[in-house]
C-alpha positions in Angstrom: -2.3 27.9 -10.0 -4.3 24.7 -10.2 -2.9 21.4 -8.9 -4.3 18.3 -10.4 -4.2 15.3 -8.2 -3.5 12.0 -9.9 -5.3 9.0 -8.7 -3.0 6.0 -8.8 -4.0 2.4 -8.4 -0.5 1.0 -8.6 -0.3 -2.2 -6.6 2.7 -4.4 -6.5 2.6 -7.4 -4.3 4.9 -10.3 -3.9 4.0 -13.1 -1.5 6.9 -15.2 -0.2 5.3 -18.4 1.0 6.8 -20.4 3.8 8.6 -23.7 2.9 5.7 -25.7 4.2 3.6 -24.7 1.2 2.0 -21.9 -0.7 -1.3 -20.1 0.0 -2.9 -17.5 -2.2 -4.4 -14.8 0.0 -6.5 -11.9 -1.2 -5.2 -8.6 0.0 -7.7 -6.7 2.1 -7.3 -3.0 2.6 -9.4 -3.0 5.8 -7.9 0.0 7.6 -5.2 -2.1 9.3 -2.6 -0.7 7.0 -0.4 2.2 8.3 1.1 5.1 6.3 4.8 5.9 6.6 5.7 9.4 5.5 9.2 10.9 5.1 10.6 14.0 6.7 10.1 17.2 4.8 7.9 15.5 2.2 4.1 15.6 2.0 2.3 12.3 2.2 -0.1 10.6 -0.2 -3.8 10.2 0.5 -4.7 6.5 0.8 -8.3 5.2 0.6 -8.6 1.7 1.9 -11.8 0.2 0.5 -11.7 -3.6 1.0 -10.1 -5.2 -2.0 -9.4 -1.8 -3.6 -6.8 0.8 -2.6 -7.1 4.4 -3.9 -4.0 6.5 -3.9 -4.1 10.3 -4.5 -0.7 11.8 -5.1 0.3 15.3 -6.1 4.1 15.3 -6.0 4.0 13.4 -2.7 5.8 10.5 -1.3 4.9 7.9 1.3 4.3 4.1 1.7 1.6 1.9 3.1 2.5 -1.0 5.3 1.1 -3.6 7.8 2.5 -6.4 9.8 2.4 -9.8 8.1 2.6 -13.4 9.3 6.1 -14.8 9.4 7.1 -16.1 6.0 5.0 -13.7 4.0 5.6 -10.1 2.7 3.6 -7.6 0.7 4.7 -4.2 -0.6 2.4 -1.4 -1.8 4.2 1.2 -4.0 2.9 4.6 -4.8 
């Protein structure tokens, strides 16, 4: 049986700027992001390559996260 891995490049990001003003910031996938898996489920394979994020998923579930400065948030969905 052959399993075909799907390469996903789904990136959803919302930036909530502090009340003092807004700042556009390029997202950098520099290796500082951490993967969070779920019990009894296999994890995705993430490739952090600067301004590009590669996601390989074959019926797997996990998320990628990192700490952000107060007043900002970013979510990567796969």
